N, C-alpha and C positions, 0 to 999 in steps of 0.2 A: 344607206338612207336612213332615215329616223326611224328610230325602236317603235314598234308596233306593240301596242299593250294588249294582251288577248285576254278574253275570259273563255272558257269552255265548258258548257253544260252538258257534257257528253263524256263518258269515261273513255271510249274510243277515239274521240278527237284530242282528250288529254294526252292519250300514247301518241298519238300523230304527231301533236306539238313538241313533246319531248323527243322522238324520234327525228324530228328535224333541228335538235339543238335548239329550240327556242323556250326551253324551261326555264329561262332568268326573265323571259316576256311575257310567261303565264301569270296574270296577278289575280285569277279568280277561276274557282272551279266549282262542281257541282257535289253535293254530299255523297254522292255515291262514286267520284273520280279517287280509286284508290292505288292506281297503277300508272309509271313505277310508283314505288314507295314515296320518292320525293313529291308528288304531287299531292299529300296530306300536309304538306307544311303551307299550301297555298290558302288563301282566304275563300269560305264555302259561301255560295249564294243563293244556294237553292236549300228547301227542305222539304220533306216529306208532308204532306197533309194528312196521313193516316199514317199510324204507326204499325206498319206490318212486321216488324221484328220477330214478335213471339207468336205469329200466326203460321199453321202449315198451309202447304199450298193450296190445297181445296179453300180454306177461308181466304187465302189472299187472291185467289180468282174470283171469288163472289164478290169481294171488297170493291176490287178494280173493276170489275163489269158494273157494279152499281154507279160507282163512282163517273166513270165512263159515260155510263147510258143516262145520267141524270144530267149531262152536259159539264160535270165538274173536273178539275183538274186534280191529278195525284202530288202535284208539286208546287210549290210557292216560291217566287222569285223574290229575293231580298234587294227590291230598288234602291232603298238608301245605299247598300253595299256597292252597287254596281255605278252610282251616281258618284261615289266616292273614289271608286278604282279608275273612272274614266277610262274605260277599254275603247281602243281604236277598232276591234274586230270582237265580235263574239259568234260562238261556233256553237250551234244547235243543231234539231234535226227535224223532220215531220214525218220519218218513215214509220214510227210507232208510238202512239200515244202513252204506252205504259213505260217507255224507255226514258223518257227526258221531257224537261220543258219544251213545249211547242215553238213554232217558228212566231206563230201570230199573238201567241202571249209575250213573246221577246219584244216584237215589233211594238207593240201596245206599251211596252214597259218602258222603253228607250225612247219613246217619240218627244219627250218632255225634255229630254237631255240637251245641254247646248252642244252642236257639232255632233248630232247623235252617230254612233258608232257604225261600222258595217256589221251586217248579219249575215252570216252565210252557212245555209242549210245542208246538211250533209246527209243525203238518203241513197247510199249505195244497196244495190240489191244483187249485186255480183262481185266478185274479185277483182274485175278490170272496173268497175264502180269504185271499189274501196282505193284502186292505185289512182283513179282520178281525182278522189277525194283528199289524197294527200297531195297530189298537184294543185289543187285549189287551194288547200291553206298555204302550202309553200309560196303560192303567187300572190294572195292576198298579203301575206306577211312579208312580201321581199325578200324571198329566199327561195325562188323557182329553180336555179339550178342545182341545188341542195335537195330539193324534192325530187327533181329528174334522177340525180344520183341514186336516191333513196330507193325508188320505184325500180331502179334498172337491178338494184341489188336484190332488191325481193323477186322479181322476174326471174333473174337466173337461178334463185334457190328453187322455184317453181318449176323451172326448166328441169333441172336433175330430178325433180320428182316425177314429172313427165316422162323423163325417159327410163325411170327405174320402173314406172309400171308399163310401159310400151313394149320393155324388154321382158316383164311379167306377162302379159298379153300375147306376145310371139311364142312365149315358151309355153302356152296353153292353159296357164293358170286363169281358171274362170274368175271374174270379180264376184265377191261377196256381196250378196243382196243385205242392203242393211236398212236399220228404221234407226233414224236420231230423233230424240225426243226432246224437244223445248221447254216443256211443263211435265209435270209427274201426275198431278191431281187435281183436274182431269188430264189426259196425255192431250199435248200438240205436238202433231207433225212438224218438223224443222221446214222452214222456208227461207225467204232472202239467198244469200250466198251460201248455208248451209250443204244443200244437195249437191251444190258445185263443189264444195272441198271435199266431198265424199266422192265424187266422180273421179277429181281430180288425184286423189290419193289411192285411186283403183277401186273403188265400191261403186256400187249402183244403191242410191237411195229409193227405194220401192214406194214409199207412202207419201213424203214431202215432195213440193214442187218447186224446181229451180226458178230463181227469182220471183217467186209467187210470196205469198204471205204465208207464215206459220198457222196452220189451222186445228182447230178442235178434232181430236180422232176419239177411237174407243181401242180399249185393249183387246175386244173381238176384233177388230181391224187389223190390230198388229198380228194377232193369231192367223188370221186370214192369208195376209202375204208371206207368213212364214219366214221372216228374216232369218239370215244364216248370223247375223251380227245385230246387237242391241245397244245403241250409244243413247244413254241419260246422260243431258246435258241443259238441265234446268237455267233457264234466263236467270243472269243476276244471281246466281249462288256461285260460289269457290266451291272446290272440291270437296274439302270436309263437310261444309253446310250441306252440299247435294247428297253426297252419302248418307248424311244423318236423316235429311227429309225422306231418303229414300228406304232405310232402315225402319222409318216410322210407318211407312205405309201398309197396309194390307193388300198382298197380292192378289191378283183377280185367281179367282178359284183353277183356272185353266192354265194357269202359269207355267206349271211344267209339260204342257203340250205345246208350247211356243219352240221352235226349232233352237233358236240362239240360246233359250236355256239348257236344251238338252245337251246343246254343244259348250257349254260355259263360255259363251261369248257374248256377255254382257258386259259393259262398259261403263262406269262412273266418269265423265270428265269435269272439266272446269268451265261451266256454261260461260262464265263472265269473259274468259279468255279466246273464247271463239267468236 
């Protein structure tokens, strides 16, 4: 069929496009799309309206809160670039106003284009939902069989993990109690698919709600649930930056009273990858 020209406004959607072998049809990306590395060679069609690059996580949280409560957006869309690129399909999301240009803004921006592109809004809240978005993108881009194959291989990888976890359970290994934090200052308990990832990996997320939003919490609440393991995964931070941010922050005075800390089970991971 005809080649579908794709613009992705979301790093995860960009990753899906490449995983489906459609990298050459991707004509535009957001300023945050950096994986796989080839994504950086694409034309960037968004920019941040606030420079958050040199701010710590507390300052970013405040700036974001004010922008959103003021009805503003954190991102601007380069409408001229989109008109020049003539995409057939634009991938965006409505799941989180902090993560990407929202569906309504994209809709408003492309209304005037002739033969306006299809807009697909991806908003999975579960692993199954992520698989469905892969199939939806594949279907809109005319490569549904390829998408189904990709999802089958991902399901097979998950099934192996499920088997390992089941074996551990059968052997009487108790699931570690985990707190995953999606922001560090103030701390946010993980939502959407992250508690499910923890569960399927053999743990039990004790603060975040599976399929729910990520919610603001406190270090006192973390101490209260006494997790065996603490996973620090600030949203939008790669590993090195997350580690640097963590080192900059002041620990709560009762840090050493948290079980995970006493057990040396505190991990920093690449939030952008999860």
